[in-house]
Steps between C-alpha positions, in 0.01 A plus 500: 500500500836593356709812531370798302729757341402851396753616237387863534584526871745212539297368795464126563189388689373174648135466603460875468793584729822660378778245551777643288612727224700510179753780480681603183781745571821583312434224246462228766194308608442401861209316660421524870256252654353467847246218510336343802262209450356208691552166339449236768729200467573569132643853546832394345348415160429863396834602647683234299337624178611853586855369558478310170406823323793684655735219397397553137636857500816545294691633801435173687624268226826315559800603298561275198695188587851481360526126556240225527593154633260202489516229765279190477240406761721215627784740584349564845696329778267580789151644553412666830152501655431873528206724426531638148345829399288438192279783377293296257612142444817300473608455141665164444738480208770257398791705627621823646604803298741719695540857376802696615523878486831680500362810667257333741398758759478256789763268646254250646560214548856574384680740268490225233148366461254402229123537472244243385214744451246232402549312827566800727844372600853636540814289470807589703763415239769483768340240730232339280226588749163590345265745670133586467480867400188575705602346831879520454519146640747246365279241335737291285866430434656439162705182455878558500537405132221732393651781708839445335324518159335834591831635631680386184243679284549815706880462487489477119300823474707817468243683713521260796856362477637751753219438751554122481875548547463717809194342662551131419852422374694725741283396793562130422876560472512694827298238691734212412747400773859601428 
């Protein structure tokens, strides 16, 4: 049985019990839910569909990427044996597509990072380390040449030139022995 919604009252019910409500006030819609259910060993499946639905909301969409950099599958220098968080299945494609956002709200794993949304990965564009988004574990490392290619693409972008200069170029200059 699925959730039932009564548009007249705004009440949301599940198996005859009120589990939430829709509120429209001052031109804004809000939904409040409070659901308790028993699901045995597969309790996470309904929860993951709920999370999937929330991720489809406009407010949960990533900002448009200002720069996209492709790296081929063979650009990985090292793969680490860690548990990866996969909600459905692993999608295998020929390469990685890293999307960089100028106004990214998070600084993890670094202030300069790219997202491969299809694979659920984040690339630290400073170190070349690749992390699983769900577990936040480092799971791969980009080869040095591929990392230099990504950094060069970022350096040539007017939106990321300053970040590359301060986070990569200045750091490399300051770490060299005098």
